[in-house]
A tleap script that builds the chain and sets N, CA, C and O, in Angstrom:
source leaprc.protein.ff14SB
mol = sequence {
  NMET LYS ASP ILE ILE ALA LYS ALA VAL GLU
  GLY GLY TRP ASN PHE HIE LYS LYS PHE ASN
  ILE GLU ASP ASN ALA LYS ILE THR TYR SER
  GLY ASN THR THR SER TRP TYR GLY SER ASN
  SER GLY GLY LEU ILE TYR PRO GLU SER PHE
  ILE PHE SER HIE ASP PHE CYS ILE VAL PHE
  TRP GLY ARG GLU PHE VAL CYS LYS ASN CYS
  GLY ARG ALA ARG GLU TYR GLU GLU CYS SER
  LEU HIE ASP LEU GLY ARG ALA GLU ALA TRP
  GLN TYR HIE GLY ASN LEU MET PHE LEU SER
  GLU ASP ARG ILE LYS TYR LEU GLU GLY PHE
  LEU CGLU
}
set mol.1.N position { 5.770 6.748 6.973 }
set mol.1.CA position { 4.951 5.700 7.033 }
set mol.1.C position { 3.827 6.222 7.072 }
set mol.1.O position { 3.010 5.948 6.193 }
set mol.2.N position { 3.568 6.955 7.934 }
set mol.2.CA position { 2.185 6.875 8.930 }
set mol.2.C position { 0.966 7.963 7.689 }
set mol.2.O position { -0.248 7.966 7.890 }
set mol.3.N position { 1.522 8.663 6.665 }
set mol.3.CA position { 0.540 8.558 5.561 }
set mol.3.C position { 0.305 7.280 4.622 }
set mol.3.O position { -0.721 7.123 3.960 }
set mol.4.N position { 1.079 6.639 4.640 }
set mol.4.CA position { 0.582 5.068 3.512 }
set mol.4.C position { -0.190 4.744 4.648 }
set mol.4.O position { -1.377 4.835 4.337 }
set mol.5.N position { -0.071 4.462 5.636 }
set mol.5.CA position { -0.847 3.620 6.757 }
set mol.5.C position { -1.774 4.231 6.622 }
set mol.5.O position { -2.767 3.516 6.491 }
set mol.6.N position { -2.033 5.616 6.573 }
set mol.6.CA position { -3.442 6.431 6.785 }
set mol.6.C position { -4.186 5.953 5.677 }
set mol.6.O position { -5.370 5.661 5.844 }
set mol.7.N position { -3.508 5.802 4.276 }
set mol.7.CA position { -4.233 6.256 3.277 }
set mol.7.C position { -4.751 4.608 3.167 }
set mol.7.O position { -5.950 4.579 2.891 }
set mol.8.N position { -4.145 3.225 3.315 }
set mol.8.CA position { -4.518 2.179 3.211 }
set mol.8.C position { -5.845 2.005 4.290 }
set mol.8.O position { -6.850 1.423 3.881 }
set mol.9.N position { -5.799 2.480 5.528 }
set mol.9.CA position { -7.154 2.582 6.575 }
set mol.9.C position { -8.126 3.227 5.759 }
set mol.9.O position { -9.169 2.625 5.504 }
set mol.10.N position { -7.905 4.485 5.274 }
set mol.10.CA position { -8.768 5.251 4.513 }
set mol.10.C position { -10.337 4.204 3.274 }
set mol.10.O position { -11.556 4.152 3.111 }
set mol.11.N position { -8.965 3.589 2.747 }
set mol.11.CA position { -9.335 2.351 2.026 }
set mol.11.C position { -10.077 1.263 2.522 }
set mol.11.O position { -10.809 0.590 1.796 }
set mol.12.N position { -9.931 1.073 3.654 }
set mol.12.CA position { -10.670 -0.010 4.202 }
set mol.12.C position { -9.548 -1.203 5.004 }
set mol.12.O position { -9.895 -2.273 5.503 }
set mol.13.N position { -8.461 -0.768 4.954 }
set mol.13.CA position { -7.519 -1.861 5.554 }
set mol.13.C position { -7.534 -1.818 7.553 }
set mol.13.O position { -7.398 -0.983 8.446 }
set mol.14.N position { -7.738 -2.986 7.438 }
set mol.14.CA position { -7.945 -2.429 9.058 }
set mol.14.C position { -6.165 -2.960 9.650 }
set mol.14.O position { -5.681 -4.055 9.935 }
set mol.15.N position { -5.771 -1.944 9.634 }
set mol.15.CA position { -4.237 -1.982 10.666 }
set mol.15.C position { -4.230 -2.790 12.230 }
set mol.15.O position { -3.412 -3.613 12.642 }
set mol.16.N position { -5.450 -2.229 12.917 }
set mol.16.CA position { -5.362 -2.835 14.236 }
set mol.16.C position { -5.387 -4.706 14.557 }
set mol.16.O position { -4.818 -5.280 15.485 }
set mol.17.N position { -6.223 -5.326 13.475 }
set mol.17.CA position { -6.382 -6.305 13.390 }
set mol.17.C position { -5.120 -7.005 12.685 }
set mol.17.O position { -4.455 -7.995 12.990 }
set mol.18.N position { -5.061 -6.121 11.649 }
set mol.18.CA position { -3.636 -6.917 10.924 }
set mol.18.C position { -3.009 -7.853 12.222 }
set mol.18.O position { -3.090 -9.045 12.518 }
set mol.19.N position { -2.190 -6.392 12.965 }
set mol.19.CA position { -1.076 -6.778 14.194 }
set mol.19.C position { -1.855 -6.926 15.483 }
set mol.19.O position { -1.612 -6.568 16.635 }
set mol.20.N position { -2.658 -7.433 15.042 }
set mol.20.CA position { -3.353 -7.784 16.863 }
set mol.20.C position { -3.286 -6.427 17.860 }
set mol.20.O position { -2.882 -6.485 19.021 }
set mol.21.N position { -3.667 -5.427 17.324 }
set mol.21.CA position { -3.212 -3.994 18.109 }
set mol.21.C position { -4.262 -3.928 18.495 }
set mol.21.O position { -5.321 -4.095 17.890 }
set mol.22.N position { -3.978 -3.555 20.043 }
set mol.22.CA position { -5.005 -2.609 20.818 }
set mol.22.C position { -6.093 -1.437 20.088 }
set mol.22.O position { -5.768 -0.710 19.150 }
set mol.23.N position { -7.369 -1.447 20.715 }
set mol.23.CA position { -7.867 -0.164 19.700 }
set mol.23.C position { -6.898 1.256 20.507 }
set mol.23.O position { -6.366 2.157 19.858 }
set mol.24.N position { -6.872 1.152 21.813 }
set mol.24.CA position { -6.233 2.432 22.559 }
set mol.24.C position { -4.857 2.715 22.449 }
set mol.24.O position { -4.430 3.659 23.113 }
set mol.25.N position { -3.608 1.684 21.300 }
set mol.25.CA position { -2.609 1.506 21.573 }
set mol.25.C position { -2.024 3.086 20.971 }
set mol.25.O position { -2.411 3.743 20.005 }
set mol.26.N position { -1.028 3.341 21.899 }
set mol.26.CA position { -0.419 4.239 21.026 }
set mol.26.C position { 0.626 3.788 19.436 }
set mol.26.O position { 1.253 2.735 19.326 }
set mol.27.N position { 0.569 4.777 18.479 }
set mol.27.CA position { 1.264 4.015 17.758 }
set mol.27.C position { 2.503 5.200 17.317 }
set mol.27.O position { 2.061 6.307 17.624 }
set mol.28.N position { 3.547 5.287 16.856 }
set mol.28.CA position { 4.627 6.175 16.881 }
set mol.28.C position { 5.295 5.975 15.637 }
set mol.28.O position { 5.385 4.748 15.580 }
set mol.29.N position { 5.774 6.404 14.691 }
set mol.29.CA position { 6.487 6.106 13.512 }
set mol.29.C position { 7.795 7.058 13.615 }
set mol.29.O position { 7.976 8.242 13.901 }
set mol.30.N position { 8.697 5.862 13.207 }
set mol.30.CA position { 9.985 6.759 13.087 }
set mol.30.C position { 10.610 5.952 12.216 }
set mol.30.O position { 10.747 4.735 12.340 }
set mol.31.N position { 11.185 6.976 10.879 }
set mol.31.CA position { 11.556 6.663 9.832 }
set mol.31.C position { 10.551 5.747 9.031 }
set mol.31.O position { 9.496 6.239 8.632 }
set mol.32.N position { 10.894 4.264 8.761 }
set mol.32.CA position { 10.361 3.479 8.073 }
set mol.32.C position { 9.631 2.250 8.796 }
set mol.32.O position { 9.194 1.222 8.280 }
set mol.33.N position { 9.626 2.595 9.958 }
set mol.33.CA position { 9.611 1.769 11.359 }
set mol.33.C position { 8.174 1.980 12.143 }
set mol.33.O position { 8.368 3.163 12.420 }
set mol.34.N position { 7.296 1.792 12.522 }
set mol.34.CA position { 5.966 1.995 13.192 }
set mol.34.C position { 6.521 0.907 14.706 }
set mol.34.O position { 6.969 -0.221 14.910 }
set mol.35.N position { 6.222 1.839 15.290 }
set mol.35.CA position { 5.755 1.062 17.139 }
set mol.35.C position { 4.938 0.856 17.586 }
set mol.35.O position { 4.248 0.975 16.573 }
set mol.36.N position { 4.102 0.555 18.477 }
set mol.36.CA position { 3.193 0.594 19.391 }
set mol.36.C position { 3.248 -0.076 20.173 }
set mol.36.O position { 3.746 -1.201 20.200 }
set mol.37.N position { 2.438 0.852 21.417 }
set mol.37.CA position { 2.618 0.007 22.740 }
set mol.37.C position { 0.736 0.405 23.475 }
set mol.37.O position { 0.064 1.416 23.677 }
set mol.38.N position { 0.557 -1.207 23.661 }
set mol.38.CA position { -0.852 -1.450 24.431 }
set mol.38.C position { -0.394 -1.485 25.933 }
set mol.38.O position { 0.751 -1.343 26.362 }
set mol.39.N position { -1.582 -1.711 26.648 }
set mol.39.CA position { -1.997 -1.845 28.029 }
set mol.39.C position { -1.314 -3.120 28.454 }
set mol.39.O position { -1.111 -3.296 29.655 }
set mol.40.N position { -0.879 -4.176 27.423 }
set mol.40.CA position { -0.555 -5.638 27.761 }
set mol.40.C position { 0.688 -5.883 26.445 }
set mol.40.O position { 1.283 -6.950 26.295 }
set mol.41.N position { 0.816 -5.137 25.919 }
set mol.41.CA position { 2.169 -5.159 25.112 }
set mol.41.C position { 2.501 -4.196 23.823 }
set mol.41.O position { 1.964 -3.092 23.737 }
set mol.42.N position { 3.112 -4.515 23.160 }
set mol.42.CA position { 3.845 -3.975 22.198 }
set mol.42.C position { 4.691 -4.442 21.008 }
set mol.42.O position { 4.850 -5.661 20.940 }
set mol.43.N position { 5.271 -3.678 20.044 }
set mol.43.CA position { 6.042 -3.879 18.998 }
set mol.43.C position { 6.425 -3.356 18.109 }
set mol.43.O position { 6.007 -2.198 18.088 }
set mol.44.N position { 7.329 -3.704 16.924 }
set mol.44.CA position { 7.794 -3.002 15.830 }
set mol.44.C position { 7.285 -3.149 14.850 }
set mol.44.O position { 7.841 -4.158 14.417 }
set mol.45.N position { 6.338 -2.744 13.897 }
set mol.45.CA position { 5.813 -3.328 12.690 }
set mol.45.C position { 7.225 -2.329 11.819 }
set mol.45.O position { 7.709 -1.229 12.085 }
set mol.46.N position { 7.573 -3.493 10.556 }
set mol.46.CA position { 8.475 -3.296 9.572 }
set mol.46.C position { 7.529 -2.843 8.373 }
set mol.46.O position { 6.481 -3.473 8.237 }
set mol.47.N position { 7.906 -1.459 7.200 }
set mol.47.CA position { 6.974 -1.709 5.888 }
set mol.47.C position { 6.901 -3.695 5.699 }
set mol.47.O position { 5.900 -4.324 6.042 }
set mol.48.N position { 7.854 -4.205 5.250 }
set mol.48.CA position { 8.224 -5.553 4.736 }
set mol.48.C position { 7.091 -6.174 5.446 }
set mol.48.O position { 6.283 -6.436 4.555 }
set mol.49.N position { 6.702 -6.474 6.354 }
set mol.49.CA position { 5.598 -7.623 7.127 }
set mol.49.C position { 4.082 -7.165 6.575 }
set mol.49.O position { 3.179 -7.843 7.065 }
set mol.50.N position { 3.566 -5.898 5.433 }
set mol.50.CA position { 2.900 -5.596 5.221 }
set mol.50.C position { 2.112 -5.041 3.678 }
set mol.50.O position { 1.024 -5.104 3.105 }
set mol.51.N position { 3.672 -4.404 3.473 }
set mol.51.CA position { 3.102 -3.625 1.852 }
set mol.51.C position { 3.169 -4.537 0.653 }
set mol.51.O position { 2.994 -4.020 -0.451 }
set mol.52.N position { 3.442 -6.058 0.751 }
set mol.52.CA position { 3.375 -6.883 0.396 }
set mol.52.C position { 2.321 -8.180 0.200 }
set mol.52.O position { 2.347 -9.211 -0.471 }
set mol.53.N position { 1.561 -7.685 0.968 }
set mol.53.CA position { 0.264 -7.978 0.583 }
set mol.53.C position { -0.499 -7.789 0.487 }
set mol.53.O position { -0.991 -6.757 0.943 }
set mol.54.N position { -1.324 -8.927 -0.377 }
set mol.54.CA position { -2.486 -8.444 -1.191 }
set mol.54.C position { -4.089 -7.875 -0.690 }
set mol.54.O position { -5.033 -7.645 -1.445 }
set mol.55.N position { -4.061 -7.733 0.818 }
set mol.55.CA position { -5.111 -6.911 1.322 }
set mol.55.C position { -4.947 -5.125 1.276 }
set mol.55.O position { -5.740 -4.222 1.011 }
set mol.56.N position { -3.388 -5.166 1.710 }
set mol.56.CA position { -2.988 -3.764 1.676 }
set mol.56.C position { -3.276 -3.148 0.198 }
set mol.56.O position { -4.069 -2.348 -0.301 }
set mol.57.N position { -2.112 -4.027 -0.256 }
set mol.57.CA position { -1.862 -3.545 -2.263 }
set mol.57.C position { -3.469 -3.119 -2.667 }
set mol.57.O position { -3.687 -2.049 -3.234 }
set mol.58.N position { -4.883 -4.333 -2.218 }
set mol.58.CA position { -5.973 -3.815 -2.945 }
set mol.58.C position { -6.525 -2.467 -2.759 }
set mol.58.O position { -6.792 -1.752 -3.725 }
set mol.59.N position { -6.714 -2.081 -1.468 }
set mol.59.CA position { -6.987 -0.957 -0.418 }
set mol.59.C position { -5.874 0.236 -1.167 }
set mol.59.O position { -6.259 1.388 -1.367 }
set mol.60.N position { -4.760 -0.128 -1.460 }
set mol.60.CA position { -3.849 0.969 -1.465 }
set mol.60.C position { -4.112 1.508 -2.753 }
set mol.60.O position { -4.102 2.733 -2.870 }
set mol.61.N position { -4.378 0.689 -3.874 }
set mol.61.CA position { -4.506 1.094 -5.187 }
set mol.61.C position { -5.657 0.488 -5.893 }
set mol.61.O position { -5.612 0.630 -7.115 }
set mol.62.N position { -6.797 -0.229 -5.368 }
set mol.62.CA position { -7.920 -0.329 -5.974 }
set mol.62.C position { -7.689 -1.442 -6.811 }
set mol.62.O position { -6.569 -1.935 -6.948 }
set mol.63.N position { -8.988 -1.970 -7.535 }
set mol.63.CA position { -9.159 -2.430 -8.601 }
set mol.63.C position { -9.477 -2.354 -9.902 }
set mol.63.O position { -9.858 -3.228 -10.681 }
set mol.64.N position { -9.262 -1.126 -10.058 }
set mol.64.CA position { -9.536 -0.521 -11.115 }
set mol.64.C position { -8.989 -0.720 -12.306 }
set mol.64.O position { -7.863 -0.223 -12.276 }
set mol.65.N position { -9.262 -1.302 -13.572 }
set mol.65.CA position { -8.352 -1.853 -14.404 }
set mol.65.C position { -7.288 -0.736 -14.722 }
set mol.65.O position { -7.456 0.445 -14.419 }
set mol.66.N position { -6.093 -1.268 -15.412 }
set mol.66.CA position { -5.023 -0.157 -15.570 }
set mol.66.C position { -4.355 -0.984 -17.037 }
set mol.66.O position { -4.656 -2.155 -17.265 }
set mol.67.N position { -3.516 -0.266 -17.871 }
set mol.67.CA position { -2.611 -0.651 -19.200 }
set mol.67.C position { -1.504 -1.425 -18.508 }
set mol.67.O position { -0.823 -0.910 -17.622 }
set mol.68.N position { -1.371 -2.419 -18.843 }
set mol.68.CA position { -0.171 -3.318 -18.396 }
set mol.68.C position { 1.353 -2.918 -18.914 }
set mol.68.O position { 2.371 -3.506 -18.548 }
set mol.69.N position { 1.304 -1.683 -19.939 }
set mol.69.CA position { 2.110 -1.446 -20.536 }
set mol.69.C position { 2.707 0.137 -19.614 }
set mol.69.O position { 3.853 0.203 -19.169 }
set mol.70.N position { 1.705 1.270 -19.473 }
set mol.70.CA position { 1.631 2.543 -19.143 }
set mol.70.C position { 1.120 2.766 -17.552 }
set mol.70.O position { 1.310 3.819 -16.943 }
set mol.71.N position { 0.468 1.642 -17.011 }
set mol.71.CA position { -0.579 1.967 -15.493 }
set mol.71.C position { -1.237 2.811 -15.389 }
set mol.71.O position { -1.535 3.338 -14.317 }
set mol.72.N position { -1.728 3.231 -16.787 }
set mol.72.CA position { -2.718 4.449 -16.625 }
set mol.72.C position { -4.153 3.559 -16.893 }
set mol.72.O position { -4.070 2.475 -17.471 }
set mol.73.N position { -5.374 4.048 -16.470 }
set mol.73.CA position { -6.511 3.690 -16.918 }
set mol.73.C position { -7.234 3.788 -18.410 }
set mol.73.O position { -7.495 4.883 -18.908 }
set mol.74.N position { -7.477 2.752 -18.954 }
set mol.74.CA position { -7.738 3.090 -20.131 }
set mol.74.C position { -8.200 4.028 -20.911 }
set mol.74.O position { -7.808 4.438 -22.003 }
set mol.75.N position { -9.404 4.441 -19.986 }
set mol.75.CA position { -10.384 5.312 -20.137 }
set mol.75.C position { -9.718 6.733 -20.293 }
set mol.75.O position { -10.438 7.572 -20.834 }
set mol.76.N position { -9.151 6.915 -20.119 }
set mol.76.CA position { -8.753 8.211 -19.411 }
set mol.76.C position { -7.088 8.876 -20.373 }
set mol.76.O position { -6.972 10.095 -20.501 }
set mol.77.N position { -6.224 8.141 -20.816 }
set mol.77.CA position { -5.361 7.848 -21.442 }
set mol.77.C position { -4.726 7.151 -22.622 }
set mol.77.O position { -4.574 5.930 -22.618 }
set mol.78.N position { -4.314 7.999 -23.743 }
set mol.78.CA position { -3.876 7.304 -24.510 }
set mol.78.C position { -2.699 6.609 -24.754 }
set mol.78.O position { -1.694 7.315 -24.676 }
set mol.79.N position { -2.481 5.210 -25.079 }
set mol.79.CA position { -1.442 4.791 -25.085 }
set mol.79.C position { -1.243 3.898 -26.325 }
set mol.79.O position { -2.246 3.186 -26.372 }
set mol.80.N position { -0.471 3.615 -27.293 }
set mol.80.CA position { -0.148 2.790 -28.292 }
set mol.80.C position { 0.430 1.405 -27.965 }
set mol.80.O position { 1.283 0.670 -28.461 }
set mol.81.N position { -0.480 1.367 -26.821 }
set mol.81.CA position { 0.302 -0.172 -26.407 }
set mol.81.C position { -0.891 -0.981 -25.484 }
set mol.81.O position { -0.900 -2.113 -25.000 }
set mol.82.N position { -1.444 -0.366 -25.476 }
set mol.82.CA position { -2.684 -0.835 -24.474 }
set mol.82.C position { -3.446 -1.873 -24.641 }
set mol.82.O position { -4.157 -2.374 -23.771 }
set mol.83.N position { -3.266 -2.428 -26.361 }
set mol.83.CA position { -3.149 -3.574 -26.707 }
set mol.83.C position { -2.463 -4.972 -26.036 }
set mol.83.O position { -2.688 -6.079 -26.525 }
set mol.84.N position { -1.787 -4.817 -25.111 }
set mol.84.CA position { -0.568 -5.720 -24.288 }
set mol.84.C position { -1.605 -6.684 -22.852 }
set mol.84.O position { -1.396 -7.708 -22.202 }
set mol.85.N position { -2.534 -5.829 -22.891 }
set mol.85.CA position { -3.400 -6.054 -22.012 }
set mol.85.C position { -3.716 -5.431 -20.294 }
set mol.85.O position { -2.885 -4.709 -19.742 }
set mol.86.N position { -4.616 -5.717 -19.821 }
set mol.86.CA position { -4.840 -4.991 -18.492 }
set mol.86.C position { -4.082 -5.973 -17.598 }
set mol.86.O position { -3.469 -6.999 -17.893 }
set mol.87.N position { -4.311 -5.327 -16.335 }
set mol.87.CA position { -4.383 -5.754 -14.880 }
set mol.87.C position { -4.901 -4.703 -14.088 }
set mol.87.O position { -4.708 -3.500 -14.265 }
set mol.88.N position { -5.742 -5.383 -12.977 }
set mol.88.CA position { -5.868 -4.424 -11.944 }
set mol.88.C position { -4.683 -3.731 -11.324 }
set mol.88.O position { -3.522 -4.140 -11.360 }
set mol.89.N position { -5.147 -2.567 -10.718 }
set mol.89.CA position { -4.206 -1.503 -10.409 }
set mol.89.C position { -3.457 -2.315 -9.586 }
set mol.89.O position { -2.332 -2.597 -9.998 }
set mol.90.N position { -3.844 -2.809 -8.407 }
set mol.90.CA position { -3.222 -3.326 -7.150 }
set mol.90.C position { -1.994 -4.447 -8.151 }
set mol.90.O position { -0.785 -4.237 -8.060 }
set mol.91.N position { -2.365 -5.200 -8.743 }
set mol.91.CA position { -1.242 -6.024 -9.424 }
set mol.91.C position { -0.528 -5.211 -9.818 }
set mol.91.O position { 0.525 -5.254 -9.180 }
set mol.92.N position { -0.529 -4.158 -10.852 }
set mol.92.CA position { 0.675 -3.662 -11.670 }
set mol.92.C position { 1.432 -2.991 -10.407 }
set mol.92.O position { 2.561 -3.268 -10.000 }
set mol.93.N position { 0.721 -2.245 -10.001 }
set mol.93.CA position { 1.389 -1.223 -9.186 }
set mol.93.C position { 2.321 -1.884 -7.815 }
set mol.93.O position { 3.289 -1.315 -7.311 }
set mol.94.N position { 1.799 -3.108 -7.415 }
set mol.94.CA position { 2.305 -4.145 -6.477 }
set mol.94.C position { 3.861 -4.505 -7.271 }
set mol.94.O position { 4.961 -4.144 -6.851 }
set mol.95.N position { 3.613 -5.253 -8.426 }
set mol.95.CA position { 4.550 -5.626 -8.969 }
set mol.95.C position { 6.002 -4.679 -9.509 }
set mol.95.O position { 7.174 -4.971 -9.752 }
set mol.96.N position { 5.124 -3.330 -9.534 }
set mol.96.CA position { 6.552 -2.263 -9.754 }
set mol.96.C position { 6.583 -2.124 -8.455 }
set mol.96.O position { 7.783 -1.946 -8.241 }
set mol.97.N position { 5.978 -2.084 -7.325 }
set mol.97.CA position { 6.566 -2.015 -6.088 }
set mol.97.C position { 7.911 -2.539 -5.385 }
set mol.97.O position { 8.840 -2.113 -4.699 }
set mol.98.N position { 7.356 -3.955 -6.090 }
set mol.98.CA position { 8.111 -4.842 -5.463 }
set mol.98.C position { 9.787 -4.914 -6.386 }
set mol.98.O position { 10.842 -5.373 -5.950 }
set mol.99.N position { 9.546 -4.346 -7.623 }
set mol.99.CA position { 10.904 -4.178 -8.305 }
set mol.99.C position { 11.769 -2.650 -8.146 }
set mol.99.O position { 12.883 -2.332 -8.563 }
set mol.100.N position { 10.849 -1.955 -7.441 }
set mol.100.CA position { 11.931 -0.753 -7.199 }
set mol.100.C position { 12.886 -0.631 -5.901 }
set mol.100.O position { 12.748 -1.323 -4.892 }
set mol.101.N position { 13.724 0.204 -6.059 }
set mol.101.CA position { 14.879 0.396 -5.183 }
set mol.101.C position { 14.448 0.392 -3.750 }
set mol.101.O position { 14.660 -0.402 -2.833 }
set mol.102.N position { 13.675 1.688 -3.839 }
set mol.102.CA position { 12.725 2.070 -2.697 }
set mol.102.C position { 11.401 1.812 -2.921 }
set mol.102.O position { 10.928 2.109 -4.019 }
set mol.103.N position { 10.821 1.387 -2.202 }
set mol.103.CA position { 9.750 0.177 -2.169 }
set mol.103.C position { 8.552 1.848 -0.993 }
set mol.103.O position { 7.388 2.005 -1.360 }
set mol.104.N position { 8.974 2.572 -0.056 }
set mol.104.CA position { 8.556 3.365 0.389 }
set mol.104.C position { 8.420 4.732 -0.365 }
set mol.104.O position { 7.402 5.420 -0.277 }
set mol.105.N position { 9.706 5.140 -1.243 }
set mol.105.CA position { 9.261 6.159 -2.080 }
set mol.105.C position { 8.362 5.814 -3.174 }
set mol.105.O position { 7.721 6.700 -3.740 }
set mol.106.N position { 8.264 4.528 -3.529 }
set mol.106.CA position { 7.080 4.173 -4.820 }
set mol.106.C position { 5.820 4.460 -4.243 }
set mol.106.O position { 5.062 5.013 -5.039 }
set mol.107.N position { 5.175 4.187 -2.688 }
set mol.107.CA position { 4.630 4.031 -2.075 }
set mol.107.C position { 3.901 5.999 -2.138 }
set mol.107.O position { 2.764 6.395 -2.396 }
set mol.108.N position { 5.022 6.687 -1.820 }
set mol.108.CA position { 4.603 7.792 -1.055 }
set mol.108.C position { 4.450 8.941 -2.451 }
set mol.108.O position { 4.064 10.098 -2.283 }
set mol.109.N position { 4.822 8.383 -3.788 }
set mol.109.CA position { 4.137 8.575 -5.120 }
set mol.109.C position { 2.789 8.776 -4.964 }
set mol.109.O position { 2.306 9.792 -5.464 }
set mol.110.N position { 2.063 7.981 -4.351 }
set mol.110.CA position { 0.329 7.641 -4.744 }
set mol.110.C position { -0.095 8.380 -3.174 }
set mol.110.O position { -1.037 8.004 -2.477 }
set mol.111.N position { 0.624 9.234 -2.920 }
set mol.111.CA position { 0.104 10.071 -1.487 }
set mol.111.C position { -0.576 11.503 -2.610 }
set mol.111.O position { -0.063 11.964 -3.631 }
set mol.112.N position { -1.664 11.835 -2.030 }
set mol.112.CA position { -2.507 13.253 -2.648 }
set mol.112.C position { -2.223 14.083 -1.752 }
set mol.112.O position { -2.643 15.238 -1.825 }
savepdb mol mol.pdb
quit
């Protein structure tokens, strides 16, 4: 979970603002749960509370257009079904993540 959040933050997602977390709060990761403890508050954050949000998906996958059939950028890959149309990467992969049995594993597949 730490690497998934880090990738989104690198892309411009404001994790602290999203959950009203103080900048100096201690953040810990245990499995798929993220905990934070600040001087005045703390809490648990479950992935489902943010992985389906548009702002998270946009910074995680980006707005590049991909083939609706294969999910690859048109200019880089050959796909016989490119005529099905295209979608922004965040929409395409967000939908597949939603349908995935293990959503965290799906996200982890995009970590470099």
